[in-house]
C-alpha positions in Angstrom: 55.7 -18.9 290.2 59.2 -19.4 291.6 62.5 -17.7 290.7 65.9 -19.5 290.4 67.9 -19.4 293.6 70.1 -16.3 294.0 72.8 -15.4 296.5 75.8 -16.7 298.3 76.8 -20.3 298.2 79.0 -22.1 300.7 82.3 -23.7 299.7 82.9 -27.4 298.9 81.9 -29.7 301.7 79.6 -27.1 303.3 75.8 -27.3 303.5 73.8 -25.3 301.0 71.1 -23.2 302.7 68.1 -22.1 300.6 65.5 -19.7 301.9 62.2 -20.1 300.1 60.7 -16.6 300.3 57.1 -15.8 299.4 56.2 -12.2 298.6 54.2 -10.4 301.3 54.7 -13.0 303.9 56.4 -13.9 307.2 59.5 -15.1 305.2 61.0 -11.6 305.1 61.7 -11.9 308.8 64.0 -14.9 308.1 65.8 -13.0 305.3 66.3 -10.1 307.8 67.6 -12.5 310.4 70.0 -14.2 307.9 71.5 -10.8 307.1 71.9 -10.0 310.8 73.5 -13.3 311.5 75.7 -13.4 308.4 74.2 -16.8 307.3 75.5 -17.8 303.8 72.3 -18.6 301.9 70.6 -18.7 298.6 67.3 -16.9 298.0 64.5 -18.5 296.0 61.5 -16.2 295.6 57.8 -17.1 294.9 54.9 -15.0 293.6 51.4 -15.2 295.0 48.6 -16.3 292.8 45.8 -14.0 291.6 43.9 -15.1 294.7 46.8 -13.9 296.8 47.6 -17.5 297.9 50.9 -19.3 297.9 51.8 -20.9 294.6 51.5 -24.7 294.2 55.3 -24.9 293.7 55.8 -24.4 297.5 54.1 -27.7 298.1 57.1 -29.3 296.3 59.2 -28.0 299.1 57.0 -28.6 302.1 53.6 -30.4 302.3 51.8 -27.4 303.7 52.9 -25.2 300.8 53.7 -22.2 303.2 56.5 -19.8 303.6 59.0 -19.4 305.2 60.7 -22.7 304.5 64.4 -23.3 304.6 66.1 -26.3 302.9 69.6 -27.4 303.9 71.4 -29.7 301.5 74.3 -31.4 303.3 77.2 -33.1 301.5 76.7 -36.8 301.1 72.9 -36.7 301.7 70.4 -37.1 298.9 67.5 -35.7 301.0 67.6 -32.1 302.2 66.6 -31.0 305.7 63.4 -29.0 305.5 62.7 -26.4 308.2 59.3 -24.7 308.6 57.7 -22.3 311.1 59.4 -18.9 311.6 60.4 -19.1 315.3 61.7 -22.7 314.8 63.8 -21.6 311.8 65.1 -18.5 313.8 66.0 -20.6 316.8 67.8 -23.2 314.6 70.0 -20.7 313.0 70.6 -18.7 316.1 72.0 -21.9 317.7 74.6 -22.0 315.0 75.3 -18.4 314.1 74.1 -16.4 317.1 76.8 -17.1 319.6 78.8 -14.0 320.3 76.0 -11.7 318.9 73.2 -9.8 320.5 70.6 -11.9 318.7 70.3 -14.2 321.7 70.7 -12.6 325.1 72.7 -14.2 327.9 70.5 -16.7 329.6 71.8 -16.6 333.2 72.8 -14.0 335.7 76.6 -14.0 336.3 77.7 -17.0 338.5 74.2 -18.6 338.4 74.5 -20.8 335.3 71.9 -23.6 335.2 69.9 -22.4 338.2 66.1 -22.3 337.8 64.9 -18.8 338.3 68.3 -17.2 337.7 67.6 -16.2 334.1 68.2 -12.6 333.0 65.2 -10.4 332.3 66.5 -9.9 328.8 66.5 -13.7 328.1 63.1 -14.3 329.7 61.7 -11.5 327.4 63.5 -13.0 324.5 62.1 -16.5 325.0 58.5 -15.2 325.4 58.5 -12.7 322.5 60.0 -15.3 320.1 56.7 -17.1 320.4 54.3 -14.3 321.3 54.5 -12.9 317.7 52.8 -15.9 316.2 51.0 -17.4 319.2 49.3 -14.2 320.5 49.6 -11.2 318.2 49.5 -12.6 314.7 46.1 -14.4 314.9 44.4 -11.0 315.4 46.1 -9.5 312.4 44.8 -12.4 310.3 41.3 -12.0 311.7 41.3 -8.3 310.9 42.1 -9.2 307.2 39.2 -11.8 307.2 36.8 -9.3 308.7 37.4 -6.7 306.0 37.8 -3.1 305.1 36.4 -1.1 308.0 39.3 -2.2 310.2 41.8 -2.2 307.3 43.3 1.1 306.5 46.2 1.3 304.0 49.0 3.6 305.1 50.9 5.7 302.6 53.8 3.2 302.7 52.0 0.0 302.4 50.4 -2.1 299.6 46.8 -3.1 299.9 46.2 -6.8 299.9 42.5 -7.3 300.9 41.1 -10.5 299.4 37.6 -10.9 298.0 36.9 -13.5 300.7 36.9 -10.9 303.5 33.5 -10.9 305.2 32.7 -7.3 304.3 33.7 -7.9 300.7 32.2 -11.3 300.3 30.4 -11.8 296.9 26.9 -12.2 298.4 23.5 -11.0 297.1 22.7 -7.4 298.1 20.0 -8.4 300.6 22.6 -10.5 302.4 25.2 -7.7 302.6 23.6 -6.1 305.7 24.0 -9.4 307.5 27.7 -9.9 306.6 28.4 -6.3 307.6 26.7 -6.8 310.9 28.7 -10.0 311.6 31.9 -8.2 310.7 30.9 -5.2 312.9 30.2 -7.5 315.9 33.5 -9.2 315.6 35.3 -5.9 315.4 33.6 -4.1 318.3 33.3 -7.0 320.7 36.4 -8.9 320.1 39.0 -7.6 317.6 39.4 -4.0 318.6 39.4 -4.8 322.3 42.1 -7.4 322.0 44.3 -5.4 319.6 44.2 -2.5 322.0 45.4 -4.8 324.8 48.3 -6.0 322.7 49.3 -2.5 321.6 49.1 -1.2 325.2 51.2 -4.2 326.4 53.9 -3.7 323.8 54.1 0.1 324.4 54.6 -0.6 328.1 57.2 -3.3 327.4 59.2 -0.9 325.3 58.9 1.7 328.0 60.4 -0.7 330.6 63.0 -2.4 328.4 66.0 -3.7 330.4 68.7 -1.1 330.9 66.5 1.5 329.2 67.1 -0.1 325.8 65.5 0.7 322.5 64.5 -2.9 321.8 62.1 -5.2 323.6 64.8 -7.2 325.4 67.3 -4.4 326.1 69.8 -2.1 324.3 70.5 -4.5 321.5 68.4 -6.2 318.8 67.5 -9.8 319.3 65.8 -12.4 317.1 62.6 -11.7 319.0 62.5 -8.2 317.7 62.8 -9.5 314.2 59.9 -11.9 314.8 57.7 -9.0 316.0 58.4 -6.9 312.9 55.9 -8.5 310.5 52.8 -8.3 312.6 53.7 -4.7 313.6 54.2 -3.7 310.0 50.7 -5.2 309.4 49.4 -3.2 312.3 50.5 0.0 310.7 48.0 -0.6 308.0 45.1 -1.0 310.4 43.0 1.4 312.4 43.7 1.5 316.2 47.5 1.8 315.7 48.8 5.3 315.0 52.0 7.1 315.8 50.3 9.5 318.2 48.6 6.6 320.1 51.7 4.4 320.3 54.8 6.5 319.7 57.2 3.9 321.2 56.0 1.0 319.0 56.0 3.3 315.9 59.6 4.4 316.6 60.6 0.8 317.3 59.3 -0.3 313.8 61.1 2.5 312.2 64.3 1.7 314.1 64.2 -1.9 312.8 63.6 -0.6 309.2 66.8 1.5 309.6 69.1 -1.4 310.3 71.6 -2.2 307.6 70.6 -5.9 307.7 67.0 -5.0 307.0 68.0 -2.7 304.1 70.2 -5.4 302.6 67.3 -7.9 302.8 65.0 -5.4 301.0 67.6 -4.7 298.4 68.1 -8.4 297.6 64.4 -8.8 297.0 64.3 -5.7 294.8 67.2 -7.0 292.8 65.3 -10.2 292.0 61.7 -9.1 291.9 62.0 -5.5 290.9 60.0 -4.3 294.0 59.4 -5.0 297.6 56.2 -4.7 299.6 55.0 -6.1 302.9 51.5 -6.3 304.4 48.9 -8.9 305.1 
């Protein structure tokens, strides 16, 4: 089920930007980004079905029926522009609203504009992490949900969202259950846990070596890449293998992002419309 659009509207002759926001989804990163960039937007929220899937109304916006999706209605056009995929949406709006902000680091070292190999470390990290979140890290988060409960631990601050289709919780006859548990266990021990540890170790080291001793992945200031990383790391806080004692820098990094005014405004907007806010896979 979808809500009416809420929020700011641009003036006459200006495009109308609508963020189609699905609860418990990657879409909250875009809402966070919009608040950081000062994008004038309207927010349309959607509830998941009883099966925890996206509602059919989202297919009226984009054929895949996923979120986030942003529509842009421009004056004089009868067909809105439809943007999908988190990183693509983030890069699109950073191109228009990110100039003069920290959200996109300076690309080249001083006096070396346009030279191959003269990019700043901050920009190289930014470009990589913008796509690392979905391309490398997120697939393991999704797999941990599919595998099931042994690798899924709900923290005190998160909402449990395990589906009945998880391998460990699959509705199979009792004599099949040992087989599904064995399959899930093999995936966890031989593949999932090993890869997740590699990613957490990598991110902890990246934060320890941030340019100029910064608190964010690309330096002293937040970038759009940090916002892209937030959702999978929030999901990681609900899973075993990621604790504050094991990865103190990552844990503090997530909390630092949660303390930003833009993040708090994004949460408040959802609470105003939905009455609550929750985030997990």
